[in-house]
Backbone as XML, in Angstrom:
<?xml version="1.0"?>
<chain id="A" units="angstrom">
  <residue number="1" name="MET">
    <atom name="N" x="191.218" y="58.531" z="55.869"/>
    <atom name="CA" x="191.021" y="60.029" z="55.981"/>
    <atom name="C" x="189.903" y="60.177" z="57.045"/>
  </residue>
  <residue number="2" name="SER">
    <atom name="N" x="190.113" y="61.100" z="58.007"/>
    <atom name="CA" x="189.208" y="61.288" z="59.090"/>
    <atom name="C" x="187.901" y="62.025" z="58.557"/>
  </residue>
  <residue number="3" name="GLU">
    <atom name="N" x="186.804" y="61.850" z="59.379"/>
    <atom name="CA" x="185.548" y="62.505" z="59.129"/>
    <atom name="C" x="185.707" y="64.039" z="59.028"/>
  </residue>
  <residue number="4" name="SER">
    <atom name="N" x="186.486" y="64.602" z="59.928"/>
    <atom name="CA" x="186.572" y="66.159" z="59.976"/>
    <atom name="C" x="187.219" y="66.742" z="58.780"/>
  </residue>
  <residue number="5" name="ASN">
    <atom name="N" x="188.199" y="66.002" z="58.154"/>
    <atom name="CA" x="188.945" y="66.620" z="57.105"/>
    <atom name="C" x="188.548" y="65.990" z="55.721"/>
  </residue>
  <residue number="6" name="HIS">
    <atom name="N" x="187.574" y="65.212" z="55.655"/>
    <atom name="CA" x="187.054" y="64.581" z="54.363"/>
    <atom name="C" x="186.420" y="65.671" z="53.554"/>
  </residue>
  <residue number="7" name="LYS">
    <atom name="N" x="186.909" y="65.941" z="52.422"/>
    <atom name="CA" x="186.376" y="66.952" z="51.482"/>
    <atom name="C" x="185.220" y="66.424" z="50.616"/>
  </residue>
  <residue number="8" name="ILE">
    <atom name="N" x="184.382" y="67.289" z="50.189"/>
    <atom name="CA" x="183.303" y="66.916" z="49.282"/>
    <atom name="C" x="183.933" y="66.336" z="48.052"/>
  </residue>
  <residue number="9" name="ASN">
    <atom name="N" x="183.520" y="65.229" z="47.660"/>
    <atom name="CA" x="184.058" y="64.483" z="46.530"/>
    <atom name="C" x="182.982" y="64.348" z="45.483"/>
  </residue>
  <residue number="10" name="LYS">
    <atom name="N" x="183.230" y="64.930" z="44.300"/>
    <atom name="CA" x="182.225" y="64.800" z="43.171"/>
    <atom name="C" x="182.734" y="63.755" z="42.177"/>
  </residue>
  <residue number="11" name="THR">
    <atom name="N" x="183.538" y="62.875" z="42.645"/>
    <atom name="CA" x="183.930" y="61.745" z="41.773"/>
    <atom name="C" x="183.675" y="60.447" z="42.599"/>
  </residue>
  <residue number="12" name="ALA">
    <atom name="N" x="183.811" y="59.341" z="41.904"/>
    <atom name="CA" x="183.643" y="58.073" z="42.596"/>
    <atom name="C" x="184.577" y="57.995" z="43.692"/>
  </residue>
  <residue number="13" name="PHE">
    <atom name="N" x="184.241" y="57.271" z="44.768"/>
    <atom name="CA" x="185.140" y="57.085" z="45.915"/>
    <atom name="C" x="184.783" y="55.745" z="46.543"/>
  </residue>
  <residue number="14" name="THR">
    <atom name="N" x="185.791" y="55.174" z="47.193"/>
    <atom name="CA" x="185.559" y="54.032" z="48.154"/>
    <atom name="C" x="186.030" y="54.484" z="49.508"/>
  </residue>
  <residue number="15" name="ARG">
    <atom name="N" x="185.431" y="53.826" z="50.535"/>
    <atom name="CA" x="185.618" y="54.187" z="51.900"/>
    <atom name="C" x="185.329" y="53.017" z="52.779"/>
  </residue>
  <residue number="16" name="HIS">
    <atom name="N" x="185.915" y="52.865" z="53.958"/>
    <atom name="CA" x="185.567" y="51.848" z="54.861"/>
    <atom name="C" x="184.572" y="52.356" z="55.890"/>
  </residue>
  <residue number="17" name="ILE">
    <atom name="N" x="183.592" y="51.638" z="56.207"/>
    <atom name="CA" x="182.482" y="52.006" z="57.041"/>
    <atom name="C" x="182.987" y="52.555" z="58.416"/>
  </residue>
  <residue number="18" name="ALA">
    <atom name="N" x="184.082" y="51.982" z="58.892"/>
    <atom name="CA" x="184.561" y="52.426" z="60.191"/>
    <atom name="C" x="185.149" y="53.847" z="60.143"/>
  </residue>
  <residue number="19" name="GLU">
    <atom name="N" x="185.386" y="54.400" z="59.002"/>
    <atom name="CA" x="185.879" y="55.756" z="58.857"/>
    <atom name="C" x="184.759" y="56.813" z="59.110"/>
  </residue>
  <residue number="20" name="VAL">
    <atom name="N" x="183.529" y="56.351" z="59.083"/>
    <atom name="CA" x="182.363" y="57.266" z="59.184"/>
    <atom name="C" x="181.801" y="57.227" z="60.582"/>
  </residue>
  <residue number="21" name="LEU">
    <atom name="N" x="181.649" y="58.443" z="61.220"/>
    <atom name="CA" x="181.221" y="58.479" z="62.548"/>
    <atom name="C" x="179.691" y="58.258" z="62.764"/>
  </residue>
  <residue number="22" name="TRP">
    <atom name="N" x="179.315" y="57.671" z="63.935"/>
    <atom name="CA" x="177.928" y="57.478" z="64.196"/>
    <atom name="C" x="177.324" y="58.822" z="64.578"/>
  </residue>
  <residue number="23" name="GLN">
    <atom name="N" x="176.120" y="59.121" z="64.250"/>
    <atom name="CA" x="175.311" y="60.264" z="64.536"/>
    <atom name="C" x="173.997" y="59.961" z="65.020"/>
  </residue>
  <residue number="24" name="GLU">
    <atom name="N" x="173.433" y="60.782" z="65.880"/>
    <atom name="CA" x="172.005" y="60.702" z="66.277"/>
    <atom name="C" x="171.333" y="61.864" z="65.579"/>
  </residue>
  <residue number="25" name="PHE">
    <atom name="N" x="170.639" y="61.579" z="64.491"/>
    <atom name="CA" x="169.978" y="62.613" z="63.669"/>
    <atom name="C" x="168.740" y="63.192" z="64.411"/>
  </residue>
  <residue number="26" name="PRO">
    <atom name="N" x="168.234" y="64.333" z="64.075"/>
    <atom name="CA" x="167.081" y="64.870" z="64.721"/>
    <atom name="C" x="165.848" y="63.912" z="64.575"/>
  </residue>
  <residue number="27" name="GLY">
    <atom name="N" x="165.043" y="63.788" z="65.610"/>
    <atom name="CA" x="163.942" y="62.962" z="65.605"/>
    <atom name="C" x="164.196" y="61.476" z="65.925"/>
  </residue>
  <residue number="28" name="HIS">
    <atom name="N" x="165.464" y="61.168" z="66.127"/>
    <atom name="CA" x="165.909" y="59.771" z="66.525"/>
    <atom name="C" x="166.217" y="59.803" z="68.000"/>
  </residue>
  <residue number="29" name="HIS">
    <atom name="N" x="165.883" y="58.742" z="68.727"/>
    <atom name="CA" x="165.939" y="58.742" z="70.199"/>
    <atom name="C" x="166.412" y="57.412" z="70.725"/>
  </residue>
  <residue number="30" name="GLY">
    <atom name="N" x="167.049" y="57.444" z="71.937"/>
    <atom name="CA" x="167.373" y="56.252" z="72.679"/>
    <atom name="C" x="168.472" y="55.383" z="72.196"/>
  </residue>
  <residue number="31" name="GLY">
    <atom name="N" x="169.396" y="55.955" z="71.400"/>
    <atom name="CA" x="170.378" y="55.168" z="70.781"/>
    <atom name="C" x="170.118" y="54.776" z="69.374"/>
  </residue>
  <residue number="32" name="ALA">
    <atom name="N" x="169.278" y="55.532" z="68.693"/>
    <atom name="CA" x="168.986" y="55.332" z="67.225"/>
    <atom name="C" x="170.098" y="56.083" z="66.397"/>
  </residue>
  <residue number="33" name="LEU">
    <atom name="N" x="171.099" y="55.354" z="66.116"/>
    <atom name="CA" x="172.301" y="55.979" z="65.443"/>
    <atom name="C" x="172.410" y="55.585" z="63.950"/>
  </residue>
  <residue number="34" name="SER">
    <atom name="N" x="173.038" y="56.479" z="63.246"/>
    <atom name="CA" x="173.203" y="56.210" z="61.727"/>
    <atom name="C" x="174.583" y="56.674" z="61.355"/>
  </residue>
  <residue number="35" name="LYS">
    <atom name="N" x="175.108" y="56.126" z="60.329"/>
    <atom name="CA" x="176.304" y="56.553" z="59.654"/>
    <atom name="C" x="175.873" y="57.008" z="58.284"/>
  </residue>
  <residue number="36" name="ALA">
    <atom name="N" x="176.085" y="58.254" z="57.912"/>
    <atom name="CA" x="175.790" y="58.791" z="56.609"/>
    <atom name="C" x="176.906" y="58.376" z="55.640"/>
  </residue>
  <residue number="37" name="LEU">
    <atom name="N" x="176.719" y="57.253" z="54.917"/>
    <atom name="CA" x="177.773" y="56.723" z="54.061"/>
    <atom name="C" x="177.928" y="57.579" z="52.763"/>
  </residue>
  <residue number="38" name="VAL">
    <atom name="N" x="176.813" y="57.924" z="52.166"/>
    <atom name="CA" x="176.815" y="58.824" z="50.947"/>
    <atom name="C" x="175.785" y="59.849" z="51.238"/>
  </residue>
  <residue number="39" name="SER">
    <atom name="N" x="176.246" y="61.045" z="51.281"/>
    <atom name="CA" x="175.389" y="62.264" z="51.638"/>
    <atom name="C" x="175.949" y="63.432" z="50.821"/>
  </residue>
  <residue number="40" name="GLU">
    <atom name="N" x="175.220" y="64.459" z="50.849"/>
    <atom name="CA" x="175.661" y="65.684" z="50.164"/>
    <atom name="C" x="176.972" y="66.209" z="50.816"/>
  </residue>
  <residue number="41" name="GLU">
    <atom name="N" x="177.051" y="66.014" z="52.050"/>
    <atom name="CA" x="178.271" y="66.501" z="52.831"/>
    <atom name="C" x="179.556" y="65.784" z="52.419"/>
  </residue>
  <residue number="42" name="ASN">
    <atom name="N" x="179.505" y="64.497" z="52.176"/>
    <atom name="CA" x="180.746" y="63.730" z="51.844"/>
    <atom name="C" x="180.910" y="63.376" z="50.336"/>
  </residue>
  <residue number="43" name="SER">
    <atom name="N" x="179.808" y="63.635" z="49.515"/>
    <atom name="CA" x="179.967" y="63.282" z="48.145"/>
    <atom name="C" x="179.457" y="64.355" z="47.191"/>
  </residue>
  <residue number="44" name="GLY">
    <atom name="N" x="178.737" y="65.276" z="47.683"/>
    <atom name="CA" x="178.094" y="66.265" z="46.835"/>
    <atom name="C" x="176.821" y="65.810" z="46.292"/>
  </residue>
  <residue number="45" name="SER">
    <atom name="N" x="176.352" y="64.627" z="46.594"/>
    <atom name="CA" x="175.178" y="64.069" z="46.046"/>
    <atom name="C" x="173.903" y="64.836" z="46.449"/>
  </residue>
  <residue number="46" name="LYS">
    <atom name="N" x="173.112" y="65.174" z="45.554"/>
    <atom name="CA" x="171.774" y="65.875" z="45.792"/>
    <atom name="C" x="170.633" y="64.897" z="45.591"/>
  </residue>
  <residue number="47" name="ARG">
    <atom name="N" x="170.951" y="63.764" z="44.956"/>
    <atom name="CA" x="169.919" y="62.848" z="44.591"/>
    <atom name="C" x="169.740" y="61.608" z="45.520"/>
  </residue>
  <residue number="48" name="ILE">
    <atom name="N" x="170.797" y="61.236" z="46.271"/>
    <atom name="CA" x="170.681" y="60.094" z="47.096"/>
    <atom name="C" x="171.328" y="60.314" z="48.496"/>
  </residue>
  <residue number="49" name="ASP">
    <atom name="N" x="170.754" y="59.771" z="49.465"/>
    <atom name="CA" x="171.314" y="59.703" z="50.757"/>
    <atom name="C" x="171.297" y="58.273" z="51.233"/>
  </residue>
  <residue number="50" name="TYR">
    <atom name="N" x="172.474" y="57.654" z="51.578"/>
    <atom name="CA" x="172.563" y="56.282" z="51.843"/>
    <atom name="C" x="173.210" y="56.109" z="53.193"/>
  </residue>
  <residue number="51" name="ARG">
    <atom name="N" x="172.493" y="55.432" z="54.111"/>
    <atom name="CA" x="173.040" y="55.243" z="55.486"/>
    <atom name="C" x="172.899" y="53.832" z="56.007"/>
  </residue>
  <residue number="52" name="ILE">
    <atom name="N" x="173.646" y="53.522" z="57.045"/>
    <atom name="CA" x="173.455" y="52.348" z="57.810"/>
    <atom name="C" x="173.035" y="52.803" z="59.169"/>
  </residue>
  <residue number="53" name="SER">
    <atom name="N" x="172.029" y="52.111" z="59.760"/>
    <atom name="CA" x="171.466" y="52.618" z="61.026"/>
    <atom name="C" x="171.533" y="51.398" z="61.954"/>
  </residue>
  <residue number="54" name="SER">
    <atom name="N" x="171.818" y="51.727" z="63.234"/>
    <atom name="CA" x="171.832" y="50.711" z="64.337"/>
    <atom name="C" x="170.971" y="51.299" z="65.466"/>
  </residue>
  <residue number="55" name="TYR">
    <atom name="N" x="169.929" y="50.646" z="65.826"/>
    <atom name="CA" x="169.088" y="51.113" z="66.964"/>
    <atom name="C" x="169.163" y="50.081" z="68.060"/>
  </residue>
  <residue number="56" name="GLU">
    <atom name="N" x="169.496" y="50.572" z="69.278"/>
    <atom name="CA" x="169.577" y="49.730" z="70.434"/>
    <atom name="C" x="168.134" y="49.368" z="70.823"/>
  </residue>
  <residue number="57" name="PRO">
    <atom name="N" x="167.835" y="48.344" z="71.656"/>
    <atom name="CA" x="166.524" y="48.045" z="72.078"/>
    <atom name="C" x="165.881" y="49.249" z="72.654"/>
  </residue>
  <residue number="58" name="MET">
    <atom name="N" x="164.652" y="49.526" z="72.295"/>
    <atom name="CA" x="163.725" y="50.646" z="72.715"/>
    <atom name="C" x="164.082" y="51.981" z="71.909"/>
  </residue>
  <residue number="59" name="ALA">
    <atom name="N" x="165.113" y="51.909" z="71.084"/>
    <atom name="CA" x="165.468" y="53.162" z="70.279"/>
    <atom name="C" x="164.476" y="53.268" z="69.203"/>
  </residue>
  <residue number="60" name="PHE">
    <atom name="N" x="164.279" y="54.429" z="68.715"/>
    <atom name="CA" x="163.281" y="54.691" z="67.659"/>
    <atom name="C" x="163.397" y="55.994" z="66.886"/>
  </residue>
  <residue number="61" name="VAL">
    <atom name="N" x="162.871" y="56.094" z="65.720"/>
    <atom name="CA" x="162.738" y="57.348" z="64.976"/>
    <atom name="C" x="161.247" y="57.683" z="65.086"/>
  </residue>
  <residue number="62" name="GLU">
    <atom name="N" x="161.026" y="58.961" z="65.509"/>
    <atom name="CA" x="159.645" y="59.388" z="65.718"/>
    <atom name="C" x="158.919" y="59.404" z="64.409"/>
  </residue>
  <residue number="63" name="GLU">
    <atom name="N" x="157.560" y="59.364" z="64.442"/>
    <atom name="CA" x="156.718" y="59.326" z="63.312"/>
    <atom name="C" x="156.922" y="60.630" z="62.445"/>
  </residue>
  <residue number="64" name="HIS">
    <atom name="N" x="157.125" y="60.466" z="61.195"/>
    <atom name="CA" x="157.288" y="61.639" z="60.297"/>
    <atom name="C" x="156.785" y="61.300" z="58.870"/>
  </residue>
  <residue number="65" name="VAL">
    <atom name="N" x="156.748" y="62.255" z="58.030"/>
    <atom name="CA" x="156.316" y="62.046" z="56.738"/>
    <atom name="C" x="157.201" y="62.885" z="55.725"/>
  </residue>
  <residue number="66" name="HIS">
    <atom name="N" x="157.537" y="62.303" z="54.607"/>
    <atom name="CA" x="158.310" y="63.046" z="53.596"/>
    <atom name="C" x="157.367" y="63.602" z="52.485"/>
  </residue>
  <residue number="67" name="GLN">
    <atom name="N" x="157.707" y="64.814" z="52.060"/>
    <atom name="CA" x="156.899" y="65.503" z="51.020"/>
    <atom name="C" x="157.221" y="64.904" z="49.641"/>
  </residue>
  <residue number="68" name="VAL">
    <atom name="N" x="158.505" y="64.777" z="49.342"/>
    <atom name="CA" x="158.962" y="64.350" z="48.008"/>
    <atom name="C" x="159.873" y="63.134" z="48.045"/>
  </residue>
  <residue number="69" name="GLN">
    <atom name="N" x="160.462" y="62.871" z="49.197"/>
    <atom name="CA" x="161.431" y="61.801" z="49.334"/>
    <atom name="C" x="160.765" y="60.429" z="49.306"/>
  </residue>
  <residue number="70" name="GLU">
    <atom name="N" x="161.499" y="59.457" z="48.671"/>
    <atom name="CA" x="161.152" y="58.077" z="48.692"/>
    <atom name="C" x="162.253" y="57.443" z="49.518"/>
  </residue>
  <residue number="71" name="GLN">
    <atom name="N" x="161.890" y="56.362" z="50.295"/>
    <atom name="CA" x="162.851" y="55.651" z="51.168"/>
    <atom name="C" x="162.760" y="54.170" z="51.029"/>
  </residue>
  <residue number="72" name="ILE">
    <atom name="N" x="163.817" y="53.497" z="51.238"/>
    <atom name="CA" x="163.911" y="51.997" z="51.366"/>
    <atom name="C" x="164.623" y="51.764" z="52.674"/>
  </residue>
  <residue number="73" name="TYR">
    <atom name="N" x="164.034" y="50.938" z="53.557"/>
    <atom name="CA" x="164.732" y="50.340" z="54.694"/>
    <atom name="C" x="164.922" y="48.906" z="54.448"/>
  </residue>
  <residue number="74" name="HIS">
    <atom name="N" x="166.103" y="48.365" z="54.664"/>
    <atom name="CA" x="166.469" y="47.000" z="54.431"/>
    <atom name="C" x="167.140" y="46.512" z="55.716"/>
  </residue>
  <residue number="75" name="VAL">
    <atom name="N" x="166.436" y="45.515" z="56.407"/>
    <atom name="CA" x="166.922" y="45.044" z="57.715"/>
    <atom name="C" x="167.949" y="44.026" z="57.530"/>
  </residue>
  <residue number="76" name="LEU">
    <atom name="N" x="169.105" y="44.218" z="58.124"/>
    <atom name="CA" x="170.262" y="43.329" z="58.080"/>
    <atom name="C" x="170.245" y="42.383" z="59.246"/>
  </residue>
  <residue number="77" name="LYS">
    <atom name="N" x="169.893" y="42.915" z="60.446"/>
    <atom name="CA" x="169.761" y="42.053" z="61.615"/>
    <atom name="C" x="168.884" y="42.645" z="62.706"/>
  </residue>
  <residue number="78" name="GLY">
    <atom name="N" x="168.409" y="41.883" z="63.584"/>
    <atom name="CA" x="167.521" y="42.392" z="64.626"/>
    <atom name="C" x="166.019" y="42.311" z="64.230"/>
  </residue>
  <residue number="79" name="GLU">
    <atom name="N" x="165.168" y="42.976" z="64.956"/>
    <atom name="CA" x="163.827" y="43.054" z="64.652"/>
    <atom name="C" x="163.216" y="44.331" z="65.325"/>
  </residue>
  <residue number="80" name="GLY">
    <atom name="N" x="162.127" y="44.826" z="64.666"/>
    <atom name="CA" x="161.425" y="45.972" z="65.220"/>
    <atom name="C" x="160.116" y="46.150" z="64.545"/>
  </residue>
  <residue number="81" name="ILE">
    <atom name="N" x="159.420" y="47.152" z="65.040"/>
    <atom name="CA" x="158.117" y="47.488" z="64.524"/>
    <atom name="C" x="158.210" y="48.729" z="63.634"/>
  </residue>
  <residue number="82" name="LEU">
    <atom name="N" x="157.727" y="48.563" z="62.378"/>
    <atom name="CA" x="157.623" y="49.648" z="61.442"/>
    <atom name="C" x="156.085" y="50.049" z="61.354"/>
  </residue>
  <residue number="83" name="THR">
    <atom name="N" x="155.850" y="51.297" z="61.579"/>
    <atom name="CA" x="154.475" y="51.778" z="61.455"/>
    <atom name="C" x="154.433" y="52.594" z="60.067"/>
  </residue>
  <residue number="84" name="LEU">
    <atom name="N" x="153.479" y="52.230" z="59.284"/>
    <atom name="CA" x="153.154" y="52.878" z="57.989"/>
    <atom name="C" x="151.722" y="53.384" z="58.136"/>
  </residue>
  <residue number="85" name="ASN">
    <atom name="N" x="151.568" y="54.693" z="58.197"/>
    <atom name="CA" x="150.287" y="55.322" z="58.474"/>
    <atom name="C" x="149.755" y="54.665" z="59.766"/>
  </residue>
  <residue number="86" name="ASP">
    <atom name="N" x="148.707" y="53.957" z="59.791"/>
    <atom name="CA" x="148.240" y="53.345" z="61.032"/>
    <atom name="C" x="148.450" y="51.837" z="61.142"/>
  </residue>
  <residue number="87" name="GLU">
    <atom name="N" x="149.200" y="51.241" z="60.191"/>
    <atom name="CA" x="149.484" y="49.845" z="60.147"/>
    <atom name="C" x="150.859" y="49.562" z="60.704"/>
  </residue>
  <residue number="88" name="LYS">
    <atom name="N" x="150.936" y="48.486" z="61.577"/>
    <atom name="CA" x="152.165" y="48.122" z="62.229"/>
    <atom name="C" x="152.633" y="46.827" z="61.548"/>
  </residue>
  <residue number="89" name="LYS">
    <atom name="N" x="153.953" y="46.774" z="61.218"/>
    <atom name="CA" x="154.562" y="45.623" z="60.568"/>
    <atom name="C" x="155.804" y="45.178" z="61.332"/>
  </residue>
  <residue number="90" name="LEU">
    <atom name="N" x="155.896" y="43.887" z="61.650"/>
    <atom name="CA" x="157.133" y="43.370" z="62.250"/>
    <atom name="C" x="158.127" y="43.196" z="61.171"/>
  </residue>
  <residue number="91" name="MET">
    <atom name="N" x="159.262" y="43.777" z="61.383"/>
    <atom name="CA" x="160.380" y="43.689" z="60.396"/>
    <atom name="C" x="161.521" y="42.919" z="60.963"/>
  </residue>
  <residue number="92" name="ARG">
    <atom name="N" x="162.034" y="42.007" z="60.187"/>
    <atom name="CA" x="163.147" y="41.102" z="60.630"/>
    <atom name="C" x="164.211" y="41.052" z="59.600"/>
  </residue>
  <residue number="93" name="GLU">
    <atom name="N" x="165.285" y="40.365" z="59.899"/>
    <atom name="CA" x="166.389" y="40.150" z="58.945"/>
    <atom name="C" x="165.906" y="39.787" z="57.539"/>
  </residue>
  <residue number="94" name="HIS">
    <atom name="N" x="166.380" y="40.453" z="56.578"/>
    <atom name="CA" x="166.109" y="40.312" z="55.086"/>
    <atom name="C" x="164.731" y="40.932" z="54.659"/>
  </residue>
  <residue number="95" name="ASP">
    <atom name="N" x="164.001" y="41.534" z="55.577"/>
    <atom name="CA" x="162.751" y="42.288" z="55.195"/>
    <atom name="C" x="163.171" y="43.675" z="54.743"/>
  </residue>
  <residue number="96" name="TYR">
    <atom name="N" x="162.489" y="44.130" z="53.775"/>
    <atom name="CA" x="162.651" y="45.555" z="53.317"/>
    <atom name="C" x="161.311" y="46.227" z="53.007"/>
  </residue>
  <residue number="97" name="VAL">
    <atom name="N" x="161.271" y="47.512" z="53.046"/>
    <atom name="CA" x="160.127" y="48.237" z="52.809"/>
    <atom name="C" x="160.462" y="49.422" z="51.849"/>
  </residue>
  <residue number="98" name="TYR">
    <atom name="N" x="159.553" y="49.716" z="50.927"/>
    <atom name="CA" x="159.593" y="50.901" z="50.105"/>
    <atom name="C" x="158.544" y="51.890" z="50.663"/>
  </residue>
  <residue number="99" name="ILE">
    <atom name="N" x="158.959" y="53.062" z="50.953"/>
    <atom name="CA" x="158.107" y="54.097" z="51.550"/>
    <atom name="C" x="157.973" y="55.318" z="50.567"/>
  </residue>
  <residue number="100" name="PRO">
    <atom name="N" x="156.821" y="55.482" z="49.957"/>
    <atom name="CA" x="156.692" y="56.665" z="48.964"/>
    <atom name="C" x="156.435" y="57.891" z="49.784"/>
  </residue>
  <residue number="101" name="PRO">
    <atom name="N" x="156.618" y="59.053" z="49.097"/>
    <atom name="CA" x="156.255" y="60.337" z="49.756"/>
    <atom name="C" x="154.780" y="60.302" z="50.251"/>
  </residue>
  <residue number="102" name="GLY">
    <atom name="N" x="154.537" y="60.992" z="51.387"/>
    <atom name="CA" x="153.176" y="61.156" z="51.963"/>
    <atom name="C" x="152.778" y="60.047" z="52.891"/>
  </residue>
  <residue number="103" name="VAL">
    <atom name="N" x="153.543" y="59.084" z="53.047"/>
    <atom name="CA" x="153.285" y="57.952" z="54.053"/>
    <atom name="C" x="153.897" y="58.291" z="55.370"/>
  </residue>
  <residue number="104" name="ARG">
    <atom name="N" x="153.025" y="58.456" z="56.428"/>
    <atom name="CA" x="153.588" y="58.597" z="57.756"/>
    <atom name="C" x="154.254" y="57.274" z="58.203"/>
  </residue>
  <residue number="105" name="HIS">
    <atom name="N" x="155.412" y="57.468" z="58.796"/>
    <atom name="CA" x="156.167" y="56.228" z="59.196"/>
    <atom name="C" x="157.036" y="56.554" z="60.432"/>
  </residue>
  <residue number="106" name="SER">
    <atom name="N" x="157.361" y="55.385" z="61.164"/>
    <atom name="CA" x="158.262" y="55.412" z="62.281"/>
    <atom name="C" x="158.781" y="53.947" z="62.346"/>
  </residue>
  <residue number="107" name="PHE">
    <atom name="N" x="159.888" y="53.881" z="63.075"/>
    <atom name="CA" x="160.577" y="52.526" z="63.227"/>
    <atom name="C" x="161.161" y="52.467" z="64.628"/>
  </residue>
  <residue number="108" name="SER">
    <atom name="N" x="160.866" y="51.337" z="65.334"/>
    <atom name="CA" x="161.208" y="51.127" z="66.721"/>
    <atom name="C" x="161.867" y="49.805" z="66.869"/>
  </residue>
  <residue number="109" name="ASN">
    <atom name="N" x="162.998" y="49.717" z="67.626"/>
    <atom name="CA" x="163.583" y="48.417" z="67.939"/>
    <atom name="C" x="162.806" y="47.842" z="69.149"/>
  </residue>
  <residue number="110" name="THR">
    <atom name="N" x="161.960" y="46.843" z="68.880"/>
    <atom name="CA" x="161.257" y="46.246" z="69.924"/>
    <atom name="C" x="161.797" y="44.781" z="70.368"/>
  </residue>
  <residue number="111" name="GLY">
    <atom name="N" x="163.018" y="44.527" z="69.779"/>
    <atom name="CA" x="163.650" y="43.254" z="69.967"/>
    <atom name="C" x="164.662" y="43.297" z="71.153"/>
  </residue>
  <residue number="112" name="LEU">
    <atom name="N" x="165.385" y="42.301" z="71.238"/>
    <atom name="CA" x="166.408" y="42.129" z="72.350"/>
    <atom name="C" x="167.838" y="42.554" z="71.960"/>
  </residue>
  <residue number="113" name="ASP">
    <atom name="N" x="168.045" y="42.582" z="70.667"/>
    <atom name="CA" x="169.371" y="42.880" z="70.168"/>
    <atom name="C" x="169.302" y="44.131" z="69.325"/>
  </residue>
  <residue number="114" name="PRO">
    <atom name="N" x="170.475" y="44.722" z="68.923"/>
    <atom name="CA" x="170.470" y="45.798" z="67.980"/>
    <atom name="C" x="169.694" y="45.511" z="66.734"/>
  </residue>
  <residue number="115" name="LEU">
    <atom name="N" x="168.957" y="46.517" z="66.221"/>
    <atom name="CA" x="168.288" y="46.494" z="64.947"/>
    <atom name="C" x="169.214" y="47.255" z="63.958"/>
  </residue>
  <residue number="116" name="VAL">
    <atom name="N" x="169.753" y="46.551" z="62.932"/>
    <atom name="CA" x="170.675" y="47.115" z="62.035"/>
    <atom name="C" x="169.993" y="47.127" z="60.599"/>
  </residue>
  <residue number="117" name="PHE">
    <atom name="N" x="169.973" y="48.260" z="59.932"/>
    <atom name="CA" x="169.332" y="48.322" z="58.688"/>
    <atom name="C" x="169.855" y="49.357" z="57.803"/>
  </residue>
  <residue number="118" name="LEU">
    <atom name="N" x="169.766" y="49.229" z="56.411"/>
    <atom name="CA" x="170.239" y="50.160" z="55.478"/>
    <atom name="C" x="169.116" y="51.075" z="55.194"/>
  </residue>
  <residue number="119" name="VAL">
    <atom name="N" x="169.410" y="52.344" z="54.876"/>
    <atom name="CA" x="168.453" y="53.341" z="54.554"/>
    <atom name="C" x="168.912" y="54.052" z="53.270"/>
  </residue>
  <residue number="120" name="VAL">
    <atom name="N" x="167.982" y="54.006" z="52.228"/>
    <atom name="CA" x="168.302" y="54.680" z="50.954"/>
    <atom name="C" x="167.175" y="55.732" z="50.802"/>
  </residue>
  <residue number="121" name="THR">
    <atom name="N" x="167.559" y="57.022" z="50.569"/>
    <atom name="CA" x="166.556" y="58.069" z="50.470"/>
    <atom name="C" x="166.895" y="58.826" z="49.210"/>
  </residue>
  <residue number="122" name="THR">
    <atom name="N" x="165.836" y="59.136" z="48.425"/>
    <atom name="CA" x="166.049" y="59.968" z="47.266"/>
    <atom name="C" x="164.791" y="60.860" z="47.035"/>
  </residue>
  <residue number="123" name="PRO">
    <atom name="N" x="165.035" y="62.132" z="46.644"/>
    <atom name="CA" x="166.278" y="62.892" z="46.646"/>
    <atom name="C" x="166.811" y="63.059" z="48.056"/>
  </residue>
  <residue number="124" name="ALA">
    <atom name="N" x="168.048" y="63.679" z="48.098"/>
    <atom name="CA" x="168.684" y="63.839" z="49.347"/>
    <atom name="C" x="167.984" y="64.875" z="50.228"/>
  </residue>
  <residue number="125" name="HIS">
    <atom name="N" x="167.241" y="65.785" z="49.734"/>
    <atom name="CA" x="166.532" y="66.735" z="50.533"/>
    <atom name="C" x="165.014" y="66.600" z="50.202"/>
  </residue>
  <residue number="126" name="ASP">
    <atom name="N" x="164.187" y="66.913" z="51.255"/>
    <atom name="CA" x="162.779" y="66.741" z="51.171"/>
    <atom name="C" x="162.138" y="68.005" z="50.658"/>
  </residue>
  <residue number="127" name="SER">
    <atom name="N" x="162.517" y="68.441" z="49.475"/>
    <atom name="CA" x="161.915" y="69.623" z="48.855"/>
    <atom name="C" x="162.051" y="69.404" z="47.337"/>
  </residue>
  <residue number="128" name="GLU">
    <atom name="N" x="161.204" y="70.126" z="46.561"/>
    <atom name="CA" x="161.271" y="70.010" z="45.143"/>
    <atom name="C" x="162.597" y="70.542" z="44.621"/>
  </residue>
  <residue number="129" name="THR">
    <atom name="N" x="163.123" y="71.614" z="45.337"/>
    <atom name="CA" x="164.370" y="72.193" z="44.841"/>
    <atom name="C" x="165.458" y="71.844" z="45.880"/>
  </residue>
  <residue number="130" name="PRO">
    <atom name="N" x="166.537" y="71.237" z="45.456"/>
    <atom name="CA" x="167.605" y="70.902" z="46.377"/>
    <atom name="C" x="168.149" y="72.154" z="47.047"/>
  </residue>
  <residue number="131" name="VAL">
    <atom name="N" x="168.542" y="72.005" z="48.273"/>
    <atom name="CA" x="169.135" y="73.124" z="49.078"/>
    <atom name="C" x="170.518" y="73.360" z="48.585"/>
  </residue>
</chain>
């Protein structure tokens, strides 16, 4: 089923990752692309947003902070610098981070190869009341 005619599904579903289009979300730059695998748009979920991201060398997401959302980044391959408030951490394959609400963060591919990682965010919207 193509991305354009995929209906919101409020039941369990399976899908192949190749069916989901790459997107450059706001605040992402230089080839910082993501596939929204589970989102409100394709599943109706208001509690979870699940993505795979691939950042080319020098690509990054600009520093930002979430009010109520919690996030997990899990690196599958590549390496980059994660900034948490004012602390910088080198992230490599099999490293993961939990980011609670209120922590300023950014992520940049400082390596030579694509940085590929999973992103789990809950709730799906950064407000007390889902949109």
